[in-house]
C-alpha positions in Angstrom: 15.3 35.8 -33.0 12.3 33.6 -33.0 14.6 30.5 -34.0 17.0 31.3 -31.2 13.7 31.2 -28.9 12.4 28.2 -30.3 15.6 26.4 -30.3 16.2 27.3 -26.8 12.5 26.0 -25.8 13.2 22.8 -27.8 16.4 22.5 -25.9 14.7 22.9 -22.6 12.0 20.9 -23.1 14.1 17.6 -24.1 16.7 18.5 -21.3 13.3 18.8 -18.8 12.0 15.3 -20.4 15.2 13.5 -19.8 15.3 14.5 -16.2 11.9 13.6 -15.6 12.4 10.2 -16.9 15.4 9.2 -14.9 14.7 6.9 -11.9 11.1 6.3 -13.1 11.5 3.2 -15.2 8.7 0.7 -13.8 9.2 -3.1 -14.1 7.3 -4.0 -17.6 6.6 -7.3 -16.4 4.7 -5.9 -13.4 2.9 -3.5 -15.5 1.7 -6.2 -17.9 0.7 -8.8 -15.1 -1.3 -5.7 -13.3 -3.3 -4.8 -16.5 -4.2 -8.8 -16.4 -4.9 -9.0 -13.0 -6.7 -5.7 -12.5 -8.1 -5.1 -16.0 -10.8 -2.4 -14.9 -8.5 -0.5 -12.4 -8.3 3.4 -12.8 -5.7 6.0 -11.5 -2.6 3.7 -11.4 0.1 5.2 -9.6 3.3 3.2 -9.8 6.5 3.1 -7.6 9.3 1.0 -8.2 11.6 -0.1 -5.2 14.7 -2.1 -5.4 13.1 -5.4 -4.8 9.2 -4.8 -5.6 6.6 -2.7 -7.4 3.9 -1.0 -5.8 0.9 0.4 -7.8 -1.7 2.2 -5.9 -5.1 2.4 -7.9 -8.9 2.2 -7.7 -10.9 -0.8 -8.1 -14.4 -1.0 -7.4 -14.7 2.3 -6.0 -12.0 1.4 -3.5 -8.3 2.3 -3.5 -6.2 -0.7 -3.2 -2.1 -1.2 -3.1 -1.1 -4.2 -5.0 2.9 -5.6 -4.5 4.4 -7.2 -7.4 8.1 -8.8 -7.4 10.8 -7.7 -10.1 9.5 -11.0 -12.0 5.9 -9.5 -12.4 4.2 -11.9 -10.1 1.6 -10.6 -7.5 2.7 -11.1 -4.2 -0.1 -9.3 -2.1 -3.3 -6.9 -2.2 -3.8 -4.4 0.7 -6.8 -2.3 1.3 -7.5 0.1 4.4 -10.7 -0.8 6.0 -13.0 -0.1 8.5 -13.3 -1.9 12.1 -16.7 -3.2 10.9 -15.3 -4.8 8.1 -13.3 -7.1 10.1 -14.7 -10.7 10.9 -16.7 -10.5 14.0 -14.5 -13.0 16.0 -11.7 -10.5 15.5 -13.8 -7.5 16.2 -15.2 -8.8 19.4 -11.7 -10.0 20.6 -10.2 -6.2 20.0 -13.2 -4.6 22.0 -13.1 -7.3 24.6 -9.1 -7.3 25.1 -8.1 -3.8 24.0 -10.8 -1.6 25.4 -8.2 1.0 26.5 -6.8 1.4 23.1 -7.9 3.2 19.9 -7.6 2.2 16.4 -4.7 4.2 14.3 -4.7 1.9 11.2 -6.3 -1.2 10.1 -5.6 -2.9 7.0 -6.4 -6.3 5.1 -3.7 -7.8 3.1 -4.4 -10.7 0.5 -1.8 -13.1 -0.3 -1.3 -16.8 -1.4 -4.9 -17.1 -1.2 -4.9 -16.2 2.5 -6.3 -12.8 4.3 -4.3 -11.4 7.0 -5.6 -8.2 9.2 -3.3 -5.7 10.9 -4.2 -3.4 13.5 -2.3 -0.5 15.0 -3.9 0.1 18.4 -2.7 3.1 20.7 -3.0 4.5 23.9 -1.2 7.1 26.2 1.9 4.9 26.8 2.0 2.6 23.8 1.5 1.5 20.6 0.8 -2.2 19.6 0.4 -3.5 16.1 -1.5 -6.7 15.9 -1.9 -9.3 13.2 -4.3 -11.8 12.9 -3.8 -15.6 12.8 -6.5 -17.2 11.1 -10.2 -15.2 11.5 -10.4 -15.6 15.3 -7.1 -14.6 17.0 -4.8 -12.0 16.9 -1.1 -12.0 17.9 1.1 -9.3 19.0 3.0 -8.4 15.5 5.1 -5.3 17.3 5.1 -3.2 20.8 6.5 0.1 21.0 6.6 2.3 24.3 5.5 6.0 23.7 8.4 8.4 25.0 7.1 11.2 27.4 8.3 14.5 26.3 
């Protein structure tokens, strides 16, 4: 009886591990590149997408998101930020030109030795996504009118 239970448990564990491994294969070129780029990173969580790999991790007490292409090349590093972490000129322009809006999302993206900031602003009527062009100007990236219920 013990042999049957042990055999069933073994078969069940093999079946479950085979099921758990399907679809979770992460591009190893990206994993190796990440290990070099962020050697002291902690708590890495990998997501393999069709055209890229996303890794969420902790680095210097911050949560970051790194995006690698399937060749293992780093495409961008993203982090959520607070408005007081924006360059002063961008913060000033937001306060002056968008005073009737609140910030619902703000992040910084570093790619190709260039930093770009994206901010999502909302009011009762619409949602705006602005993208920085340099450290002194915002441009409208997208605009959505809210539907009245």
